[in-house]
MIDREN-483594 format. One line per 3 residues: their letters; for each residue x, y, z of N, C-alpha, C. Coordinates in steps of 0.2 Angstrom, whole numbers, plus 5000, padded with zeros to 4 digits. Layout:
BEGIN
A	X:Y:Z:X:Y:Z:X:Y:Z; ...
This chain:
BEGIN
XXX	5004:4995:5000:5002:5000:5001:5005:5007:4999; 5001:5013:4996:5004:5018:4997:5003:5023:4999; 5006:5026:5004:5002:5028:5009:5000:5037:5004
XXX	4994:5040:5007:4993:5047:5003:4999:5050:5008; 5001:5054:5003:5005:5061:5007:5001:5065:5012; 5003:5065:5016:4999:5072:5020:5002:5076:5021
XXX	4999:5081:5023:4998:5090:5023:5005:5092:5027; 5010:5096:5025:5013:5098:5032:5012:5100:5037; 5012:5099:5045:5008:5102:5049:5009:5109:5049
XXX	5003:5112:5051:5001:5121:5052:5007:5122:5058; 5011:5128:5056:5014:5133:5060:5008:5135:5067; 5011:5135:5071:5005:5138:5075:5007:5144:5077
XXX	5014:5148:5075:5019:5155:5074:5016:5158:5070; 5014:5164:5072:5012:5169:5067:5018:5173:5062; 5017:5173:5055:5023:5176:5051:5024:5182:5053
XXX	5031:5183:5055:5036:5189:5054:5032:5194:5052; 5031:5201:5053:5026:5207:5050:5033:5208:5047; 5032:5210:5039:5040:5214:5036:5039:5223:5040
XXX	5046:5222:5038:5045:5230:5043:5043:5235:5040; 5041:5243:5042:5038:5245:5038:5042:5251:5036; 5040:5254:5028:5044:5258:5027:5047:5263:5031
XXX	5044:5265:5036:5047:5271:5040:5050:5266:5043; 5052:5260:5047:5056:5259:5051:5063:5257:5047; 5063:5255:5040:5066:5254:5034:5070:5261:5034
XXX	5068:5266:5033:5069:5273:5034:5076:5274:5040; 5072:5272:5047:5077:5275:5052:5081:5271:5053; 5083:5264:5052:5087:5260:5050:5092:5264:5044
XXX	5093:5263:5040:5095:5265:5035:5100:5273:5038; 5095:5277:5041:5099:5284:5042:5102:5283:5050; 5099:5276:5052:5106:5275:5057:5111:5273:5057
XXX	5112:5271:5052:5118:5266:5049:5120:5270:5045; 5118:5278:5043:5124:5280:5041:5126:5287:5044; 5122:5287:5051:5124:5292:5057:5132:5290:5057
XXX	5135:5287:5059:5143:5287:5060:5145:5280:5065; 5150:5281:5069:5155:5272:5069:5150:5273:5078; 5145:5276:5079:5142:5274:5087:5138:5271:5087
XXX	5135:5265:5089:5128:5260:5087:5124:5268:5090; 5120:5268:5090:5114:5273:5090:5106:5268:5091; 5102:5271:5097:5095:5268:5095:5093:5275:5099
XXX	5090:5279:5094:5086:5285:5094:5082:5286:5091; 5077:5291:5094:5072:5294:5090:5072:5296:5085; 5068:5298:5081:5070:5304:5076:5071:5309:5077
XXX	5071:5313:5083:5072:5319:5083:5078:5319:5086; 5079:5312:5091:5089:5313:5091:5091:5311:5088; 5090:5307:5084:5094:5305:5077:5095:5310:5073
XXX	5092:5319:5072:5093:5322:5069:5099:5324:5073; 5100:5324:5080:5105:5328:5083:5111:5322:5080; 5111:5318:5081:5117:5314:5079:5119:5316:5073
XXX	5116:5316:5068:5117:5316:5059:5118:5324:5062; 5116:5331:5063:5121:5336:5064:5126:5337:5067; 5127:5331:5074:5133:5332:5076:5140:5328:5071
XXX	5139:5321:5069:5140:5319:5063:5145:5325:5059; 5140:5331:5056:5140:5333:5050:5146:5336:5052; 5149:5341:5059:5155:5342:5061:5160:5340:5063
XXX	5158:5333:5067:5166:5331:5069:5165:5325:5065; 5165:5325:5059:5165:5317:5052:5173:5323:5050; 5170:5329:5050:5175:5333:5047:5182:5330:5049
XXX	5186:5330:5045:5193:5329:5045:5194:5341:5046; 5193:5343:5043:5193:5348:5043:5192:5354:5050; 5186:5349:5052:5184:5352:5060:5190:5352:5068
XXX	5192:5358:5068:5195:5361:5076:5192:5357:5080; 5193:5354:5085:5190:5351:5091:5197:5354:5095; 5195:5358:5100:5197:5359:5107:5195:5353:5112
XXX	5200:5352:5118:5198:5347:5124:5201:5352:5130; 5196:5352:5134:5198:5356:5141:5200:5349:5146; 5205:5349:5148:5208:5347:5153:5212:5349:5161
XXX	5208:5355:5160:5210:5356:5168:5203:5358:5170; 5204:5355:5178:5197:5355:5182:5200:5360:5188; 5193:5366:5188:5194:5371:5191:5189:5371:5199
XXX	5184:5365:5199:5179:5365:5204:5184:5363:5209; 5186:5357:5209:5191:5357:5215:5199:5357:5217; 5199:5364:5215:5208:5367:5217:5206:5369:5225
XXX	5204:5368:5228:5205:5370:5235:5206:5364:5240; 5207:5357:5235:5204:5351:5239:5209:5345:5236; 5215:5347:5235:5219:5342:5228:5220:5336:5227
XXX	5218:5333:5232:5217:5324:5236:5212:5324:5233; 5204:5328:5234:5199:5327:5232:5200:5328:5223; 5203:5332:5221:5202:5332:5214:5206:5326:5209
XXX	5213:5323:5215:5215:5318:5210:5212:5311:5210; 5206:5310:5214:5203:5305:5216:5195:5305:5212; 5193:5311:5212:5189:5311:5207:5190:5309:5199
XXX	5196:5313:5197:5199:5313:5189:5201:5304:5189; 5201:5301:5195:5203:5291:5197:5194:5291:5194; 5188:5293:5195:5184:5292:5195:5182:5291:5187
XXX	5184:5298:5185:5183:5296:5178:5185:5294:5173; 5193:5293:5173:5199:5288:5170:5199:5282:5172; 5194:5276:5179:5195:5269:5180:5192:5266:5171
XXX	5198:5261:5171:5195:5255:5166:5198:5260:5158; 5201:5265:5157:5201:5268:5150:5207:5267:5149; 5209:5266:5151:5218:5265:5150:5223:5259:5153
XXX	5226:5259:5152:5230:5251:5155:5234:5254:5161; 5232:5248:5168:5234:5251:5174:5230:5256:5175; 5222:5257:5174:5221:5263:5178:5212:5259:5180
XXX	5213:5253:5183:5209:5249:5186:5208:5251:5193; 5200:5250:5195:5201:5252:5204:5200:5250:5208; 5206:5254:5213:5211:5250:5218:5208:5247:5224
XXX	5210:5245:5229:5206:5243:5235:5208:5249:5240; 5212:5255:5237:5215:5258:5242:5210:5265:5239; 5208:5265:5233:5204:5269:5232:5197:5268:5233
XXX	5195:5264:5235:5187:5262:5236:5189:5263:5246; 5196:5262:5249:5195:5265:5255:5196:5272:5257; 5195:5277:5253:5197:5282:5252:5187:5286:5252
XXX	5187:5282:5247:5179:5284:5246:5174:5281:5253; 5176:5278:5256:5172:5275:5261:5173:5279:5265; 5178:5283:5268:5178:5288:5274:5170:5294:5269
XXX	5167:5293:5266:5162:5297:5265:5154:5291:5264; 5157:5289:5267:5150:5283:5269:5146:5288:5275; 5140:5290:5271:5134:5293:5278:5135:5289:5283
XXX	5134:5285:5284:5132:5279:5291:5139:5279:5295; 5144:5280:5291:5151:5280:5296:5154:5285:5298; 5149:5294:5297:5153:5300:5298:5152:5301:5309
XXX	5155:5304:5308:5153:5307:5315:5145:5310:5315; 5143:5310:5322:5137:5311:5322:5135:5320:5319; 5140:5324:5323:5143:5333:5320:5141:5332:5312
XXX	5145:5328:5309:5146:5328:5301:5140:5327:5299; 5134:5320:5303:5128:5321:5297:5125:5323:5299; 5125:5327:5306:5119:5332:5307:5119:5338:5301
XXX	5127:5339:5302:5127:5344:5295:5125:5345:5289; 5124:5336:5287:5122:5335:5281:5113:5334:5281; 5111:5333:5286:5105:5334:5287:5101:5340:5288
XXX	5104:5345:5287:5102:5354:5287:5100:5354:5279; 5096:5360:5280:5092:5362:5272:5096:5363:5268; 5104:5366:5268:5108:5366:5262:5110:5361:5260
XXX	5106:5355:5260:5111:5351:5259:5107:5348:5252; 5107:5346:5247:5105:5343:5240:5106:5335:5238; 5101:5333:5237:5101:5325:5237:5099:5323:5231
XXX	5105:5320:5227:5105:5316:5220:5104:5312:5220; 5099:5308:5216:5097:5301:5214:5097:5300:5207; 5099:5293:5206:5103:5287:5201:5096:5290:5197
XXX	5093:5289:5196:5083:5289:5192:5079:5292:5197; 5074:5296:5192:5068:5298:5196:5061:5295:5192; 5057:5290:5195:5054:5285:5189:5047:5283:5192
XXX	5044:5280:5190:5039:5275:5194:5041:5271:5196; 5046:5266:5192:5048:5260:5198:5055:5264:5204; 5057:5267:5201:5061:5271:5206:5060:5278:5208
XXX	5053:5278:5212:5053:5286:5213:5055:5289:5218; 5063:5289:5218:5066:5292:5226:5066:5297:5228; 5066:5302:5222:5068:5310:5219:5062:5310:5224
XXX	5056:5310:5222:5049:5311:5224:5046:5310:5230; 5048:5304:5232:5048:5301:5240:5052:5308:5243; 5058:5308:5243:5062:5313:5247:5059:5321:5249
XXX	5056:5322:5241:5053:5328:5239:5046:5330:5243; 5042:5324:5243:5037:5324:5247:5037:5324:5253; 5042:5321:5258:5043:5320:5265:5045:5327:5267
XXX	5050:5330:5263:5053:5337:5265:5048:5343:5265; 5042:5341:5258:5036:5347:5257:5032:5346:5265; 5029:5340:5267:5027:5337:5272:5029:5341:5279
XXX	5035:5340:5279:5038:5341:5286:5039:5351:5284; 5040:5352:5279:5040:5359:5280:5033:5363:5283; 5028:5361:5280:5021:5363:5282:5019:5360:5289
XXX	5022:5353:5293:5021:5352:5300:5026:5358:5303; 5030:5360:5302:5034:5363:5305:5032:5371:5304; 5029:5373:5298:5027:5381:5297:5017:5382:5299
XXX	5018:5377:5296:5009:5377:5295:5006:5382:5287; 5012:5384:5284:5009:5387:5278:5004:5384:5276; 5001:5389:5273:4996:5385:5266:4996:5384:5262
XXX	4993:5379:5258:4995:5374:5252:4991:5379:5247; 4993:5379:5241:4992:5382:5235:4992:5373:5230; 4987:5373:5226:4988:5371:5222:4986:5373:5214
XXX	4991:5371:5209:4992:5377:5203:4991:5370:5197; 4984:5369:5197:4981:5364:5189:4985:5368:5183; 4987:5366:5179:4989:5365:5172:4984:5366:5166
XXX	4986:5371:5161:4979:5372:5158:4982:5368:5149; 4979:5365:5150:4979:5361:5142:4977:5363:5136; 4979:5362:5130:4975:5364:5123:4973:5358:5120
XXX	4975:5353:5123:4968:5347:5122:4968:5339:5124; 4963:5337:5125:4962:5333:5129:4968:5328:5133; 4972:5325:5124:4975:5321:5125:4983:5323:5128
XXX	4983:5332:5130:4991:5333:5132:4989:5332:5140; 4984:5331:5146:4984:5329:5152:4986:5323:5155; 4987:5321:5149:4992:5313:5151:4998:5311:5149
XXX	5000:5317:5144:5008:5317:5145:5012:5318:5150; 5017:5315:5151:5021:5315:5158:5027:5320:5159; 5027:5320:5164:5034:5327:5163:5039:5328:5159
XXX	5040:5322:5157:5047:5321:5154:5045:5326:5147; 5041:5322:5145:5036:5322:5137:5036:5332:5138; 5032:5332:5145:5030:5341:5142:5036:5345:5144
XXX	5042:5344:5146:5047:5348:5145:5046:5350:5153; 5046:5343:5158:5048:5347:5165:5041:5351:5167; 5035:5352:5162:5031:5355:5166:5026:5350:5169
XXX	5023:5352:5175:5018:5346:5180:5012:5349:5177; 5007:5342:5178:4999:5343:5179:4998:5347:5182; 5001:5346:5189:4998:5347:5197:5003:5349:5198
XXX	5003:5355:5201:5010:5357:5205:5007:5361:5212; 5010:5360:5218:5008:5360:5225:5015:5365:5227; 5011:5371:5229:5018:5375:5230:5015:5378:5239
XXX	5020:5381:5241:5020:5383:5250:5026:5387:5249; 5026:5393:5256:5031:5394:5256:5036:5393:5260; 5043:5395:5258:5048:5391:5259:5051:5386:5255
XXX	5047:5382:5250:5045:5377:5248:5054:5377:5242; 5056:5374:5243:5064:5373:5237:5064:5371:5233; 5065:5375:5227:5061:5373:5218:5066:5376:5213
XXX	5066:5371:5207:5070:5372:5201:5065:5375:5195; 5071:5378:5192:5067:5381:5187:5067:5377:5182; 5061:5377:5178:5061:5371:5172:5062:5374:5167
XXX	5063:5380:5165:5064:5384:5156:5068:5391:5158; 5073:5391:5153:5074:5396:5152:5071:5402:5151; 5072:5407:5157:5066:5412:5158:5069:5417:5155
XXX	5075:5418:5158:5078:5429:5156:5086:5424:5157; 5088:5422:5154:5094:5419:5152:5101:5423:5157; 5100:5431:5150:5104:5436:5153:5106:5438:5161
XXX	5100:5436:5164:5098:5438:5172:5099:5433:5176; 5101:5426:5173:5104:5419:5177:5097:5418:5178; 5090:5415:5176:5086:5412:5177:5085:5408:5170
XXX	5090:5403:5173:5087:5399:5167:5087:5391:5171; 5085:5388:5164:5083:5380:5167:5087:5377:5173; 5086:5374:5176:5091:5372:5184:5092:5375:5188
XXX	5089:5381:5191:5092:5387:5192:5086:5385:5202; 5089:5384:5205:5087:5384:5210:5085:5389:5214; 5080:5388:5219:5077:5394:5224:5071:5390:5230
XXX	5071:5396:5233:5064:5396:5238:5061:5402:5237; 5053:5397:5237:5046:5402:5239:5046:5406:5243; 5047:5413:5238:5046:5419:5244:5038:5420:5248
XXX	5033:5420:5243:5027:5420:5245:5022:5417:5237; 5016:5415:5236:5011:5415:5233:5007:5420:5232; 5004:5422:5224:4999:5426:5223:4994:5422:5219
XXX	4989:5425:5221:4984:5423:5215:4983:5428:5210; 4980:5429:5203:4979:5431:5198:4971:5431:5199; 4967:5436:5202:4958:5433:5199:4958:5435:5191
XXX	4963:5438:5188:4960:5440:5182:4963:5433:5177; 4965:5429:5177:4970:5424:5174:4968:5419:5178; 4964:5418:5185:4964:5412:5188:4969:5406:5188
XXX	4977:5411:5191:4982:5404:5189:4987:5409:5196; 4992:5407:5197:4995:5406:5202:4999:5411:5200; 5005:5415:5204:5011:5418:5203:5016:5417:5209
XXX	5018:5415:5208:5026:5412:5213:5031:5418:5215; 5032:5421:5220:5037:5424:5220:5042:5420:5224; 5049:5418:5219:5055:5416:5219:5063:5419:5222
XXX	5064:5416:5227:5068:5419:5227:5075:5415:5224; 5078:5418:5218:5083:5413:5217:5092:5420:5216; 5094:5416:5221:5103:5419:5221:5105:5421:5215
XXX	5104:5415:5210:5107:5415:5204:5105:5424:5201; 5101:5427:5200:5096:5431:5196:5100:5437:5198; 5101:5441:5193:5106:5446:5192:5103:5452:5188
XXX	5096:5453:5187:5092:5458:5184:5090:5462:5190; 5086:5466:5188:5084:5474:5192:5078:5471:5199; 5079:5475:5202:5074:5475:5209:5066:5472:5205
XXX	5064:5467:5208:5057:5467:5207:5050:5472:5211; 5052:5469:5217:5048:5472:5221:5053:5474:5226; 5050:5481:5229:5053:5486:5234:5053:5483:5241
XXX	5047:5480:5243:5049:5478:5250:5052:5468:5250; 5054:5466:5246:5056:5460:5244:5064:5462:5244; 5068:5455:5245:5075:5455:5244:5076:5457:5236
XXX	5081:5459:5232:5081:5457:5227:5083:5454:5224; 5084:5449:5224:5081:5441:5220:5076:5436:5221; 5071:5440:5223:5065:5438:5222:5062:5440:5216
XXX	5058:5435:5214:5057:5437:5207:5052:5433:5205; 5046:5436:5200:5039:5431:5200:5040:5427:5195; 5038:5422:5196:5036:5417:5191:5028:5416:5190
XXX	5026:5415:5185:5021:5417:5181:5019:5409:5177; 5014:5411:5172:5013:5403:5169:5018:5404:5164; 5017:5398:5161:5023:5396:5154:5020:5392:5149
XXX	5023:5394:5142:5018:5387:5138:5023:5382:5138; 5023:5377:5139:5026:5371:5135:5024:5368:5128; 5026:5365:5124:5024:5363:5117:5028:5356:5116
XXX	5023:5351:5114:5026:5346:5114:5021:5342:5111; 5023:5336:5106:5018:5332:5102:5013:5326:5105; 5010:5326:5104:5005:5320:5109:5000:5315:5104
XXX	4998:5310:5106:4993:5306:5104:4993:5304:5094; 4988:5305:5092:4989:5302:5086:4982:5307:5081; 4983:5313:5078:4978:5316:5076:4972:5312:5068
XXX	4970:5317:5066:4964:5313:5060:4968:5310:5055; 4975:5312:5053:4977:5311:5049:4983:5302:5051; 4982:5301:5057:4987:5297:5061:4993:5299:5062
XXX	4994:5306:5062:5002:5307:5064:4999:5312:5071; 5007:5310:5075:5006:5314:5081:5004:5323:5080; 4999:5326:5085:4996:5331:5084:5002:5335:5089
XXX	5003:5343:5089:5003:5348:5093:5001:5349:5099; 5003:5348:5103:5000:5355:5110:5003:5356:5114; 5000:5362:5121:5003:5365:5124:5002:5364:5130
XXX	5004:5364:5136:5003:5364:5142:5005:5371:5147; 5000:5373:5148:5003:5381:5152:5003:5378:5159; 5011:5382:5164:5008:5379:5171:5014:5385:5174
XXX	5017:5384:5180:5021:5388:5181:5028:5381:5181; 5032:5385:5177:5038:5380:5178:5043:5380:5182; 5040:5377:5188:5042:5373:5194:5040:5366:5196
XXX	5047:5365:5198:5046:5358:5202:5051:5359:5210; 5048:5352:5214:5050:5354:5222:5057:5352:5219; 5064:5353:5224:5071:5352:5224:5074:5351:5229
XXX	5072:5348:5234:5077:5346:5240:5080:5341:5237; 5078:5336:5231:5081:5332:5228:5079:5330:5222; 5084:5330:5218:5085:5329:5209:5090:5324:5208
XXX	5086:5322:5201:5091:5317:5198:5099:5317:5195; 5104:5314:5196:5110:5316:5194:5108:5318:5186; 5106:5318:5181:5106:5322:5176:5103:5327:5176
XXX	5101:5330:5180:5098:5337:5179:5101:5341:5184; 5107:5337:5189:5113:5341:5193:5117:5344:5190; 5118:5342:5181:5124:5345:5180:5123:5351:5178
XXX	5132:5354:5179:5133:5362:5179:5132:5363:5186; 5129:5360:5189:5129:5363:5196:5138:5365:5201; 5139:5368:5205:5143:5371:5210:5143:5369:5216
XXX	5145:5364:5221:5141:5364:5225:5145:5364:5232; 5146:5367:5236:5152:5369:5242:5150:5376:5247; 5154:5375:5252:5153:5381:5255:5157:5385:5254
XXX	5151:5394:5254:5153:5399:5251:5151:5399:5244; 5147:5396:5238:5145:5396:5232:5137:5398:5235; 5137:5403:5232:5129:5408:5233:5125:5404:5228
XXX	5123:5399:5225:5120:5394:5225:5115:5394:5225; 5112:5394:5231:5105:5396:5236:5106:5392:5245; 5103:5399:5244:5101:5405:5250:5095:5399:5254
XXX	5096:5397:5259:5092:5396:5265:5090:5399:5269; 5082:5399:5271:5080:5402:5275:5077:5398:5282; 5079:5400:5287:5077:5397:5292:5069:5398:5294
XXX	5069:5405:5294:5062:5409:5295:5061:5411:5290; 5054:5412:5288:5053:5413:5281:5056:5420:5277; 5053:5425:5284:5053:5433:5282:5059:5435:5282
XXX	5063:5432:5285:5071:5434:5288:5075:5430:5283; 5078:5434:5279:5083:5430:5275:5090:5427:5280; 5092:5424:5277:5099:5420:5283:5105:5421:5276
XXX	5109:5425:5277:5116:5427:5273:5120:5420:5273; 5125:5421:5267:5129:5415:5269:5129:5413:5267; 5123:5405:5270:5122:5399:5268:5119:5398:5259
XXX	5123:5392:5261:5122:5391:5251:5123:5382:5251; 5120:5379:5246:5120:5371:5246:5127:5370:5245; 5128:5368:5252:5135:5367:5254:5138:5357:5254
XXX	5131:5356:5254:5133:5351:5255:5128:5343:5250; 5131:5337:5248:5129:5333:5243:5126:5327:5246; 5121:5325:5245:5122:5314:5248:5121:5311:5241
XXX	5123:5306:5241:5120:5303:5233:5121:5297:5234; 5115:5292:5228:5114:5288:5228:5115:5287:5223; 5119:5282:5219:5121:5281:5211:5117:5274:5210
XXX	5116:5270:5213:5112:5265:5212:5116:5260:5210; 5116:5254:5209:5117:5247:5208:5122:5248:5200; 5121:5252:5196:5123:5250:5189:5122:5257:5185
XXX	5127:5259:5179:5127:5266:5177:5127:5262:5171; 5128:5258:5167:5129:5254:5161:5123:5257:5155; 5118:5257:5157:5112:5264:5154:5114:5270:5151
XXX	5118:5272:5155:5120:5280:5157:5127:5281:5157; 5132:5280:5156:5139:5280:5160:5139:5288:5160; 5146:5288:5167:5149:5295:5169:5141:5296:5175
XXX	5138:5292:5177:5134:5294:5182:5137:5296:5188; 5141:5294:5190:5144:5294:5197:5150:5298:5196; 5154:5300:5191:5158:5306:5191:5154:5313:5189
XXX	5147:5312:5187:5145:5318:5185:5143:5321:5194; 5141:5316:5196:5137:5317:5203:5144:5319:5210; 5147:5316:5209:5151:5317:5214:5157:5323:5211
XXX	5157:5325:5207:5160:5331:5205:5158:5337:5204; 5150:5338:5207:5147:5342:5209:5151:5346:5215; 5153:5342:5218:5155:5346:5223:5164:5349:5223
XXX	5166:5354:5228:5173:5359:5228:5176:5355:5233; 5173:5352:5238:5178:5349:5243:5175:5341:5247; 5177:5335:5247:5178:5330:5249:5172:5331:5254
XXX	5174:5332:5260:5170:5336:5265:5161:5338:5263; 5161:5339:5257:5155:5340:5258:5148:5333:5253; 5152:5331:5251:5153:5325:5248:5148:5319:5253
XXX	5144:5315:5255:5141:5309:5257:5138:5307:5252; 5137:5298:5254:5136:5294:5250:5132:5288:5256; 5125:5289:5253:5120:5283:5254:5115:5282:5252
XXX	5114:5277:5250:5118:5272:5251:5128:5270:5248; 5131:5266:5253:5137:5267:5250:5141:5263:5246; 5140:5263:5239:5141:5259:5234:5144:5254:5235
XXX	5145:5248:5234:5150:5242:5233:5154:5243:5228; 5162:5238:5230:5167:5237:5226:5168:5237:5219; 5161:5233:5221:5160:5230:5211:5157:5237:5209
XXX	5154:5240:5211:5150:5246:5208:5156:5251:5203; 5160:5253:5209:5165:5257:5207:5170:5254:5202; 5171:5246:5203:5178:5245:5199:5175:5242:5191
XXX	5164:5244:5191:5167:5242:5185:5162:5248:5180; 5165:5253:5183:5165:5260:5178:5168:5261:5173; 5165:5262:5166:5168:5263:5160:5166:5255:5157
XXX	5164:5250:5159:5166:5245:5154:5159:5240:5151; 5153:5247:5151:5149:5244:5146:5151:5244:5141; 5145:5241:5138:5147:5244:5129:5147:5250:5126
XXX	5141:5253:5130:5138:5259:5127:5144:5265:5130; 5150:5262:5137:5154:5267:5139:5159:5265:5133; 5162:5260:5130:5166:5260:5128:5166:5264:5121
XXX	5159:5263:5119:5159:5267:5112:5160:5273:5114; 5157:5276:5118:5158:5284:5119:5166:5285:5120; 5171:5282:5124:5176:5284:5125:5178:5282:5119
XXX	5179:5276:5114:5181:5279:5107:5180:5283:5102; 5174:5286:5104:5176:5292:5099:5178:5298:5103; 5178:5297:5112:5181:5304:5115:5188:5303:5112
XXX	5191:5297:5112:5199:5296:5110:5200:5298:5102; 5194:5298:5099:5195:5302:5089:5196:5310:5091; 5192:5311:5095:5191:5319:5095:5196:5321:5100
XXX	5200:5318:5103:5208:5321:5105:5212:5321:5103; 5214:5317:5097:5218:5314:5092:5216:5320:5085; 5209:5323:5085:5207:5329:5081:5209:5336:5084
XXX	5209:5334:5091:5213:5342:5093:5217:5341:5094; 5223:5336:5094:5232:5337:5094:5232:5339:5085; 5227:5338:5079:5231:5343:5073:5228:5349:5076
XXX	5223:5352:5080:5222:5358:5079:5225:5363:5082; 5229:5358:5086:5236:5363:5092:5240:5363:5086; 5243:5361:5079:5246:5363:5074:5243:5366:5070
């Protein structure tokens, strides 16, 4: 007997969808960008293309800054900060037990009670590796400090609600909305960070820190106005009976894309809100550009709300660098190098030896170092 041929068994796996024209285009563009592996959105890709347009050219003059001035008053600290930047970047640059013993001196839990009290003061900034729903450490710390301030002084709390151009904009995250929040709680004495360049020439830039001096309500626009004391402000005095550095912060507009419109494309939206966020703590990314140390007129703290205490500033920083930085190389270096003196830094919790020893070993770090090495070679040509 001859058996009838049986039909091949049908596969239960769904056939893979062919890549869309848009994905093919993005992949082709990504391959053209450069010698660095890039996973990016269309907006990021444009930035990489512009960057490579100049830094891929042999005619480009590159200058590399090599001197560090922030730690000039603590040379031993400066040396160890530089070590953090250069760990595993060249032969014999591995992190050592001696290096670890140096940094363990800044373990918050091993500091004297007197030093711990100094770090628990209001002129301390807390830096966390990330602020997200999975790890809301920044939000948790800020909320706790906000509640402590309210309990201590009993100031009333104002709630500022954003105004959106389209309903979909209300669901946009703070990141998408360029730092603008859907709801913002305000109180006298609250530490805040500015999330938009309001007046660059006068020192009111994205990232500026200050204290809320007072909160006003504008009945015509039905919005709040925050009077904020920004020590970085260098413009003319806004109010006769207030310190010179107190300025009004009013509603600003943030533009961004949300959802999909009628044609299947994203639509532009706006969020109108006070460009402020609580800032007793912030992420390491947002701390870039800060200088923290004694005598640095970065933020003036007020022990009694209507009485300004001069000479005080953000003089301390407590750092939580997380378990890894493979997704964002350089986080530990950025956090530590904000301080001018080793006595201004404390780790809580103290990173493990392994956390230090694995610096600059991720694939992303290696790609960045490769590109930086190439830029340094280009800078040598610029000297000639």
